[in-house]
N, C-alpha and C positions, 0 to 999 in steps of 0.2 A: 600426630595431631589429635587433639581431643577438644570437642566443643559441645556446648548445649545451646539449642536454639528452639524457639517456639515453632511448632509445626506449621502454623499459618504463615509465619514470616518466611520459613524455608520454602513452603509451597509457592508463595508469590515469586520468589527468586527463581525457582525451577520452571514455573510457567513462562517467565519472560525469556528464557533461553531455548525453549523447545523448538521454536521456528528457525533458530540460527544453526543448531547442531547439524552436522553433515549427515544426510540420510543415506547417501550412496556408499558410505563406508570405504572410501578410497584409501584412507589411513585409519586404522582402528581407533587411534587416540582421538580422532575428530568426532567420534560418536560419544565421546566422554565430555564431561564438564570439569573444570578445574576448581577445586576448593582451596582457598588459601586462608588459613586461620592467622589473624593478626591481632595485636592488642586491642585495636578499636572495633573488631568485629570479624565477620567472615566474608571474604570476597568470593563471588561466584562468577566464573568467566566461561564463555563459550565462543568458539570461532569455527568457521568453515574455510579459513584462509582468505576469504573475500570480505566477510562481515564478521565483526567481533562485538560482543557485549560484555560489559563489566559492571557489576553492582556490589555495593557494600551493604551488609545486613547485620542487624543487632544480634549479638550472640555473646554467651559467656565463654570466653576462650580459656580453657584450662591448660592446654599445651599448644603452642604455635606449630605450624607446619603446613604441608600441602599434600594433596592427593587428587587423582582424577578418577571419576566413576562414571559408569554408563548413565547418560542423561535420561534416557527413556525409562530404564528400570528403576532408577531412584525416584523419578517423578511418579511412577506407578505405585511404588511402595508408600511414599509420603501421602499420596492421595487417599490411600486406604486406611492409614493409621488414624486413631482418634485425636482430637485436639489435645494439646498439652505440650510438654517439653520432649524434644528428641535429642538423643545423645549420639554423636558420631565420633568414632575412635578408629584411627588408621594404624595398622601395625607396620613393622619394618618391611614386610613383604607386600605392602600396599593393599592387602585385604582390609576392608573397612567394615566395622561392626556398627549397625544402626539399632539403637535401643529405643523403643517407643512403648511406654506402658509395659504390658506383659509380653509384647512381641519383640523378637530379636531376629535381625537379618545379618548375614555376612555376605558381602558382595566383593567381587574381584575388582581390584583397582590397578591403575598403571602409575608410574612415577610422575610426580608433578614436574620434574626437571625436563621431561620429554615433551611437555605441552608447548605448542607454538606460542611465542610471545606476541602480544598485541603491539601495534606500533606505538611509539612514544608520542604523547600528545602535549602540545603547548596549551596553556590555559588562556593565552591572550588571543585576541582577534576573532572571538566568536560573537555572533550577532543575536541579540535577544529577539524572540518572536512571540506572537500570540499563539498559544497552543491550539485554541479552537480554530483560528484562521488557517494554520498549517494543516490541521486535520481535515478541514473542509476542502482545501486544495487537493490533498491526496485522494480524498473520497471521490472527487469529481473527475479525476484524470487516470487513476490507477487501472480502472477497468479496460481502458483503451490501449494500454501498452501490450506489446507482443508477449506470447507465451512460447518459449523455445522457438522463436522465429529464426529462420535461416539467416535473416539479416540481423546479425548479432546486436547492433546498436538499437534496434527497435524493442529489445527486451528490457529497456530502461526508460526512465522519465528524464526529460530535459528540464533542469532547474535553472532559472535565471533570477538572481538576487540583485535588485537595483536599489542602492542607497543614495538618496539625494540629501540636501541640507535640511530637509523637513521630515522626510518619511522613508520607511523601508517598505518596498513592495516585492512580492514574490510571485513568479509565474511558473506554473508547471505545465508540461506538455507530454501527452502520451499518444502514441499511434502504432497500429500494426499494419498500416497500409490500406485497411478496409474502413477504418474509422479513426477519427482524430478528436481529442479533447484538449482544450486549452482553458486554463483557469488562472485568473490573476486577481490579487487583492492586496491592499495595504495591510501589513502584518506588524507594524510597530513604528515608533518614532526613532529618529537617529540624529546624530550630529557628525557630519563628515567634513566640517570646516569648509563647506562650499564646493568640495570636489566630488562630483558624482562618481560612484563606483558601481561597476557592473561585473558580476561574476556569473559565468555559465559553466555548468557541469552536468554530466549524465550519470544518474545513480541507478543501480540495478533495481529491478522491480521487487526483488526479495527485501532489499534494504528499506524501500518505501513501505512494504507490508509491515516490517518490524517496527518502524517509526509509528505507523498508524496504530498498532497494538499498544505501544507505550503511551501514546497520546490519549487513547480511549480509556486508559485507567484514570484520567483526570488528574487532580492534584492542584496545589496552589502555585507551585513554582513555574516561572516562565522558562520554556525550553530555549536552548541556545544552539545555533547552527553555525558551522564554519567550513571552509574548504581550503585544502592545501593543493599542491600540484596534482597529486594522485589520490587524495583521500577526502572523504566527507566526515565531519565530526558532528555528533548530535549529543547534547547533554540535557538531562532532565532529572532533577531531584536525586542526586547521588548516583545516577546511572550514566554510563558512557557507551554510546554505540558508534563504531567506526565502520566505514565501508570504502572499499576501493572504488574509484570512479571508473566508468567505462570509457575506453579510448576509441575515438573515431569521430566522424562528422555526422551530426544529426541532420536528417532531411530538412530542406527548406519548407517548413510547414506553412509559412505565411502565404505562399503562392497557391496552396490548396484551398484556403478559406475563400469562399465566394464573396464578392462585393455585395453589399446589401441593396441590390436593386432588382433582384429576380422576382418571380411570382411568390408572394408571401401568403401563407395560410395560417390563421390563428385558430387554435383548437383547445378544448379542455383536456388537460394532460391525463387526469385520472380516467376519463371516459375513453380516450384513445388507447391508453395502456390496457384497460380491461378488454376492449374490443379486440385489440391485437392478440392478447393472450387466448381469447376464445377462438378466433379465426385460425390462428397458427397451430391449433391442436391437430388440424387435418393437413398441415403442410408436410412436404417431404422432409424426412428426418435430418438429412445432412445439410441442406441449404436453408431450411426454415423459410422458404421463399413465399412472400405474400405480395400480391399485386395491389398497388395503391393508386386510386384514380381520384383526381380533383376536378370538380365542376363548381360553378358559382353556388355557394351555400352548402355544398355537400362533399364529403369524402367517403369513398367506398373502398372497403378492404375485401379482397377476394383471394381464396387459395383453392387449388385443386391438386389431387394426387390420384394416380390410377389405382393405388393400393388402398386408399382410405375413403376417398370421396371429395366433396367440395363444401366450402363454407363462404358466406359473405355477410357483411354488415355495413350499414350506412351510418354516418355520423354528421351532425350539423357542424359547419365550420364557417369562419368569416373569410371569404375568398371571392374576389370579383374578376379574376383573370380568365384566360382561355382554358378549356378542358385539357388535362394532362394526365397521362398514365405512365407509371413506372413500377419498378419492383424493388423490394428490400429483403434482406435477411432479417426476419422478425426478431431474432435474438439480439442482433446489434441494436435495433431501435429500443427494445425493452430495457437493455442495459443502460442506454442513455437516459430514458425516462426515469429509471430507478434512482438516479443520482440528482434528479431535478426536484425542486421543492415548490415551485410556483403553481398556481391554479391553472394558468394557461401557458401554452408554449407557441412559438412560431416556427414554421418550417418553410424554407424557400429554396427553389431551384430554377434554373433557366430552361433546361431541356430534360427529357426523360432519362438521359444518361449522364447529366452533369451532377457534381457533388451536391448533396442536400445539407444546408446550414440549419441547425436547430439551436434555438436560443430561448431564454426566459426574459420577458419584458423587464422584470425587476432585478436582473443580475447581468449587467453589461459586461462583467469580467469573465463570464463563462460562455464559451462557444464550442459547439460540437459539430463535426462534419461526418456524415455517413455516405459512403459510396453506394449508388444503386446497383442492382444486378439485372441482367436480361432475363425476362420471363417469356 
């Protein structure tokens, strides 16, 4: 294999695959990326056996062929070389020479024939979506999904794609048992010939992270998404991402969401977020516990720790109900507020130990539930 490629083009391709490459090194070749030089350009492929990414990049191909190289080391090399053309040449023993300006590197490679194949993908049956819409849905739900949760299924997002004869809507749900985020919006027009179609799938959190990174790059082309029995397919401007779906039953999240008839408090989001950050400085490190008290016209935040001291702050709110005191993990609330965009938010709960429903008046498609804690 011998190719010449612009440094910035190669760097873009390498950046896109860093998050996919297997970090635990269970199989040495999974910490590598596959280069395949074809007549139309160079394909860069990465997989951890669960998620795979393939992209085609502009290059001058002098000799076709393939090789696999350490994803991290190659990325570190290309990041440091100056802009201009980079030449990659692989020898019969898979050692690869990288020539960039006056710099030359020789890196150990492994045979391309040993690299795991990505699943074969049909081009049909993919649904076009609004890239901005999908990015917004991921942003508003990803934070709530579990991280290495013992309940395996909570380490993913539940995706529901509903296509009717007029529109396509997408709903994402994330929960770790302590908080829950649901976001839904219309993401495109469709024509299903009058037969509504509903697809439900659970995608790993890592796959959602990678889609988010690809969408944040922007671009003009509409992304496409599709599902097979055990696979999610995501396409965007020459890039293909595939992910295995998670197997199991997602919890019945609907029964956790309180009906909208509890004690409702309206408060300025930025003011509450700032106050919560200040007060939680003195909270206990592990639980970040903050006592929250509601009274007509006022919300009081209070925290105390035998090691650090105590802090309190009052905030003006719109609330006419009975006095109520409860406790929250401040970090959970701050993560919710960070994905909200409106000036004001509403919080409502029935009793000090019932789930708290947090919403934005201008975004009925987004709901978040945070469980209180005993203080």
